[in-house]
N, C-alpha and C positions, 0 to 999 in steps of 0.2 A: 845840484843834487848830490854830487859826491861829498860836498862839505856837510850836508844834512845827514847823509848815511854815515859819515865818519863820526859825527856828533852822537848819533844814536848808538853806534857801536861803542863809543867811549863811555856813554852813560850806562849801557848794559854791563860793560866790564867793571864799572864801579858799583853795580848792584842797584841801578836807578832805572826808572821807566817814566816816560812822558805820557800823562793821561790828561787829555783836554787841557793842556796848558799848565798842569801842575806836576812838578817832579816829586815822585814818592819812591821809597825803597821797594825793590822787588821782594815779594814775599811778605810785605808788611801786612799784619793781621788786620782784618776788618774791625772797626770799632764795635764794642758791645752795643746791643740795642738800647735805645733810650728807656728810662724807667720813670714812671710817674706814680706817686703815692697819694692817696686820699684817705681821710678818716680821722680817728680820735687819738687818745694818748697812747694806745698800743703801738701806733706807728708814727707819732709825731717825733721829728728829729730836731726840733728846736724853734719852730715858728713862734710858739708862745713866748719865747725869750724876747721877741720884738713887740710884744703887746702888753698893755696894762691889764693884767688879769691875775687872779689868784691861782689859776691852773698852770703851775710852773714846776719845772724840775731843774732849776738852775743853781742849786746850792748843794754842797756836800750833804750826805755821802753819795748822792746820785753821781754816776760816772766813775765810781771808785775803781772799777775794773775796765773802764774804757782805755784805749791805748794811751791817751794823754793823762789818765788818772784824774781828770777833772769833769765836773758836770757839763753837759752839752745841751740840756733841754730834753734829752731822752728820758723817759720814765723807766729807767733800767739801771742796773749796776754796771752795765757795759753796753754791748751791741743790742740793737732791737731787731725786729723781724725784717724791715726794709734793708738794714745794713747787711744782714746775713744773706738775703736774696741777691743783693748787689754782688756779694762775693761769688755766689753761684753763677752770676752772669759774667763774671770776669771783669767787674767794673768797680770803681770807687763808689762809695755811698753818695747818692745824690743829695744836693744841698737843700735846706729849707727854702721855700719860695721867697720868703721875706729877707733872706740873707743878702747883704750887699755884695757878697762874693759870687752870686749867681749871675754870671755874665760870660760872654765868649764861649769857649769850648765847654766850660762847666754848665752853661745854660743848655747847650745842645745835648748834654748827657741825660737830661730830664730834670725833674724837680719833685720835691716833697711838699704837698699842700696841706698836710694833716695838722690838726689843731686839737690839743687836749681839751676835753670837756664837751665836745660837740656830739650831736646825734643825728639821726635821720631827720628829726623834726626841728624846726627853728627855735621852739621854746625849750628844747632840752639844753641843760647847762646854763640857763639864764643866770644862775647864781654866780657864775664865773665872769660875768660881765663881757669883756671884750675878747671874743674868740672868733675863729674863722668858721662860720657855719657852712654846711655843705653847699648851699646855693652859691656862697661866696667862693668856696674852693673851686667850684666849676667855672665861675666867672674868671677866676685867676688862671685857670687852664686855658680859657679862651684868650685871655690877655697874653699868656705865655706864648701862644702860637703867633700872635702878632709880633712879639719881641723876636722870636726865632725867625720869622719871615723877613724881618729887617736885616738879619744876618745872612740868611741862605736862600731867601726867596720863598714865595708861597708854595710852589710845587714841591720843593725839597722838604719843606716843613710838613706838608701833608703826608709825604712818604715817611718821614721820621716818626710822626705820631702813629700812622697806620701800622708800622713795624715795631712799635714800642711794646713794652709790657706795662700793664697797669695793675696796681693793687689797691683795693678799697676795703677798709675795715671800719665798720660803723654799725651801731645798733645796740650795743650793751648799755650805753649811757641813757638810751631812751627808756630803759627799765630802772637802772640804778639811780640816775640823776633826773628822773622825771616821774614816771608812774609810781615808783616806790620810794621816792625821795623823802616824803613825809606822809604820815597817815592821812587818808582822805585827800590826796593830791587832786589838783584840778582835772588831770587826765584820768585818774581812777574813778572820779565821780562822773566823768563824761562817758567812759567806756568800761564795759566788763573786760577782763583780761583777754578773752578770746577775740572780742571785737577790736581791742587795742592792737593785738598782734596783726590782725587782718589790715587794719589801718596803716601800720608800719610797713607791711609788705607792699601795699599799694604805693605808698610814698617812696619806698626804696626803688621800686620798679621805675618810677619817674626819673630818679637820679641816674640809674643805669641806662635808661633810654637817652638821657641827655649826654652821657659819656659817649655812647655810640654815635650820636649825632655830631659830636665834636671830634670824631675820627678814631676813637679807641676801638681796637679790633682783637686784643688779647687782654682780658680783664679777669684777674683773680678776685673772687668775691668771698670773703670769709664770713662765717657765722659768728655767733657769740661763743665764749667759753662756758663752762659750767658756772653760771652766774652766782648761784647760791653757795658755792664752795670756795670762793675767794676769802681770804682771811677777814676782810672787812665785813662781809655779809655774815660770816660765821660768828663774828664778835657781836654784831648788832642784831641779827635776826635768826641766828642758828636755832635749830630745833633739837632739843635733847642732846646738846653737845656736838651736833653735827651740822650739816649744811642747812641753809635756809630752804625749807620745802617750797615756799611760794616762789622764790627766785628760780629755783630749779624747774618748777612747773612752767614758768615763763619761758625759759630757755628751751624746754622740751616742746612747747607749742611753736615757738618762733623758728627754730632752725630747720625742721622739715619743710615748713611752708616757704622759707627762703630758698631752699634747694629746689623745690617745685617751681617757684617763680622763675628762678634762673634758667632751668631747663625749658620752661615755657617760652621765655624770651629767645632762647637759641632756636627753638622750633619756628617761631615767628620770623626770625631773621633768615633762617635756612642754613646756618652754620654755627659751629661752636665758638662763639665770641666770648661768652662768659663761662668761667670755670668755678664751680662751687667748692670751697675748701671747708670740710667738716671740722672746724677748729674745736667744736664742742667735744667731739670724740678724741681729737688729738690731745686736748687738755685732760680729758677724763682718764686717758691711759695712765698718765703719771700722777694724777690726783688720787685715783683709786688704788694704785700700786706703786707708790713712790720708790720703794727699794729696788724694784726691777729696773729703774732708770738711774740708780745711784744716788737718790735723794734719801735723807733721813726723815724728812717731813714734807708733806704737801698741805699741812694745816696752818703752820705758823709762818708768818712772813719773816724774812731776814731782818728788815728794817721797819720799826714801828714801836708801838707801845700798847699796853692794855692786853685783854684776852687775844691770844693768837697773834700778838703784835699788829692787830687789825684796827686799832682806833686812831683816828687822826692821820696826819701826814708823816712821811719819812723826813726827818730833820736832823741837824747835827747833834741834837740832844736825845735822839731816839735810841732804843736798843738796836745794836748792830751785831749781826752774827759774824764770827771770824772767818768762816769758810762759806762763800756764796754758792759753791758747787754742790753743797748738801741741801739747798733749799729750792723748792720748786717755785716759790713766790719771793720776789725781791721786796716788794712793799705791800700794803694792804690790798691792792688791786691788780698789780702787774707781775707777769712771770719774770723769773731771773733770766740772765743771759743763757744759762745752760738749758733752761726750759724752752726758750726761744729757739735754740738750736735744734731741739727735738721737733718742735713744730715745723720748722723750715725743712728738716729732713723728710717729714711726712708730705709737705707740699711738693718737694722735689720728686720723691719716688714712691709715695703712698699708693696703695691700691684704690680701687674705685669706691670703697667704703669711706675713704678719706678725701679723695679728689674725684669729682664727677664733672665732665665725663672722663678726663685724663689728668695725669699729674704734670708738673711743670717740666720735668726732664723730657717727657714725651712731646710736649708742646714745642720745646726748643729744638728737638730733633726733627719734628715735622716742619717747622718754620725754616730750618737750615737747608731743607731740600726744595723749598719753593722760591 
């Protein structure tokens, strides 16, 4: 016993402590909670790089302001929303699920399952061919848990998932790349806009219910941005030199119903599992008053061609602005890194009009005490 006591004293003197057979430094900080990301190109961090698809961001000038200065598969000039949330969590960005580097400790930090081009519906983004549709992203989440359980066991994996943060961003493509993709699309012939929105909300609810069944207990659910005011829609469908009235109508119908559905799910569960992020309002703030946020324009994309730089893709031969800090939109559809930072600040500390029922900083404080 004296030898054991002496060993323990020696370990403490060197700032070490024995916990269930593992020696760790005294005062070592707990690891950040795991982070899981689902959705479309707004949050894809490179999964599509591993797929045969046209929905890719793996060539310059994408990534021009990323720390490496190279394209990563993010549809951004630099960091995207998941990257910036990871920073707030005190963690490194989680890897794409398809990355061969996602193993060991990196696997246990979480994963990004998002895939550019997808929507709530399986037929959204069909033109992009091989993408990870939402049902498959959730299948991968289930597979992820089996992989994690192999490393740390089922019980610890269940706890890891339960204590994790989840972000899901999906829905915009169901309008842009489905209902309004072409005149008289199959979905627009099948549904009036009002009925299509109701259909999307019902299908989205099923996705969220499956996330809950798979163990997710803190889920950020974003709405769409102001769909009709992105440079691509202004270029193709703008009304009198402004936003597309029809796409704006779609967003106006969809976002309040999404918020209502999210709160209804929380009432059914009996606690605030799902947090609705009013990204339409977050975007509208800098779209409607760009100068208040340090932008010179919220109408013209930094990278593109044609009216508003809104036609086609961002490529090495596109027009490219010299100062990305001055543009709210990086390419015809996606916010710039600076705009993403504004959105994440609203997610972190926004009032109830932005985050319902509470913002992410409040969630993190609440969870730290439980």
